[in-house]
Each structure stands twice: as C-alpha cells, then as structure tokens.
N, C-alpha and C positions, 0 to 999 in steps of 0.2 A: 777605387770602382765598388758600385754597390753589391752587398751580400743577400743573396735569395734564398729564404727559408724553403718554399717550396720546390718540389722535385718534377713540377711539369709547368707549362705556360699557363699563366694566370693573368687575364688582362681585365682592366679596369677604364672605363669612359670618364673623362675629367669634364665639368662642364662648369663655364662660368656663364650665367644666365642674363640675358639681356635682350630688350627688344629691337631694337638697332642693330647689335651686333650680340651673338651669343659664342662666344669660345670653345672649343672643344679640342681635348687630348687625349689620344689614345696609347697607355701604357702598359707594356707588357714586361712581366716577370718571369725571369727565363731561369734555368739551372746555374749559369753562371753568368752574373749582370743582369740587367734589365734594357729594355728598347722604350723609345718613345718613337711609335710606329708610326702615328699619325698626329695632325695637329693643324687648325685654319679656326675659320669664324663663319657664322651660318650670320647672314647679313639679310637684314628686311628693308622695305622700303618704305618711309614714312607716308610714300604719296598712296599707299594702299590701303584697305579696310583692315582696322584690328583682327577680326575675325580670319583674314586669308594669311597675314603674317603670323599668327599664330599655328596655323595649319602650315606652314612653309617648316618654322620651325619644328614642330612635332614630326614632318614627313623627313627630313636631315636627320632628326636625332635617331627617329625609328631604321632610315638607312642606316647610319653609323653603326646601330646596335646588330642589324641584321648582317653585316659587310663583316663586324670584329668580334662578335658574340662575346662580349666581354662579361665576367661574373660579376662586375660590379659597377654600379655608377654613381659618382661622385658628384656632386652638385656644391656649389658654394651657398652657405646660407646664410641669405642674404639680409641685409638691414636697408634701411632707407631714411633720409632725413624726414621729420615731421614736418618741415616747410615743402616740402614734395610729395603731398600725399596722392595724386594723381599716378606717380613714377612707381609707389608703392602696391597701387592696384595693377598697374600695366607688369609690374616684375613678378608680383602674383601670378596673375596669369601666365606668363612664361613659364615659371617652376612649375606651374600647375600641368602644361600640356608636355612639359620634359618628364614628369615622374608618371602622368598616363603613356607616355611612349615606354618607358620603361617598365612600367607594371604589365602593360599588354604584351609584353615579350617576357614575364616574368625573370625580369634581372632585379637584383637588391639595389636596394640605394642605401646611400648615405649623406646627409649631410653636415657639413664641416664649417666653422667660422675662420673667414679670413686672417684672425687672428693667431687661431691653432696651426693654421695652415705658416704662417709665419715664422711663427716661433717654433714649430718643428724642424724647419729646413733651415733657419738663420740663426734660430735662439732668441729671437728679440720679435715680440708680438707686435711691433711697430715698425718693423722693416720695409723697406722701401718696394717697389714692385723689380726695381734693377736688383737688388740685394735676391729678392726671392728666384728672379729669371737667371742670375748667376749662379745659385744654389741648383737650380734644373739642370744647365747644363755643365756643373762640375760633375753632379753625380753619373749624368748620360755620357760625359766626356765629349760634349757637342762642343765647337767654336762659334759656329754661328748664331746669331741671335734667332728666338723662336720669335716669330712673328703672326699674327698681331699680340701685344701684350695681352689681350683674353685667351688666346691659345697658350702662352708660358703659365699664366695663373690656372687655368685648367690642366697642365700637367703639372703642376705641383698639387691640385687638388687630387690626381688620380697616384700620385706620389704617398701621399700622407693617407688616403683611403685604403691604399695597398698595406702599409706600415701598420696601420690601425688594427686591420683583419689578419695580421701576423705573416704576410705573402711576401712583405719587401722591408728590409733593415736597409738603412742608409747613414 
C-alpha cells in the first residue's frame, strides 16, 4: 500500500494530452493510502473544426478542475516524431489550452516526460503501457483495468507528480 507524507487530502489531476483523446485521472493522497478518484478520456470528433475541439478540451479540463480542486495538474511532456510535424503543432495547441485552463484556475502545473514516469513506477524507462498500468493498479490495490490506456497513463503521471512534490511515496 502507498505511504502518504501529507496529513491532509491533496489531489492531482494527471493529463495525457491528445486532440482525438485526452486522458485524465484524479489521484488523491490521503492520510493512509491513496485513491484513484476519477478517470476517463475527453474525446473530440475529427469532423469538428479545430477551434471547437480545443474549446471542448479546455471546457472539460476546466470542469474537472472545478469539480476536484486539484493542487496540481501534471501533464505529459510530449514529444512528436519529426515525420509528423502537423501532429506536433496540434498537440502543442492541445497542451496550450490545458495549461490555460490550469492557469485560469490558479492550479500549479508540472510537465513530466513519459520515460521518467515509466522509470519511477517500474524501474525501467522503456517499460510498456501494460507494465505502467500494472504498477498503478498495484499501488491503488485495483484489480480491474483502468481504461482507456490514456487514463491509466494519466494516473501514473499524477502519482509521479505527487511524489515529486513530496505528497506521495510509493
């Protein structure tokens, strides 16, 4: 079971950004243990114009911040392959609206590389998504899969962010 450093509830909102699907997870550090409070994915339709899709992501993230009052928003520090420059631009736009939602709510943000998350949770910076998901489930004593995969990745981001800030030890 996870060991908590803090004496009060501390929440982090983990975000795995994407234009078609942005994963999220709310992790709460408690006096004894931790909780995976909420998770899911914000999906946008490719049939809609880009500004509307970005507005949907912003609104959903803003709503999650209002609902859960996280101390911290932890977002994956993304990378994109050189052969997909359009994807890099779109992902940058998605990250921008997420960071704007956090800033407008005065929520501290952290950007963490996927290799750091994998290394922290599994000891291997090149671990598979399944290895990361298994570690998250073990930490929270959850038997069922955390779906979609973006949500599991988001929970891992939130855990590492809370740990980096000294609120959660696993």
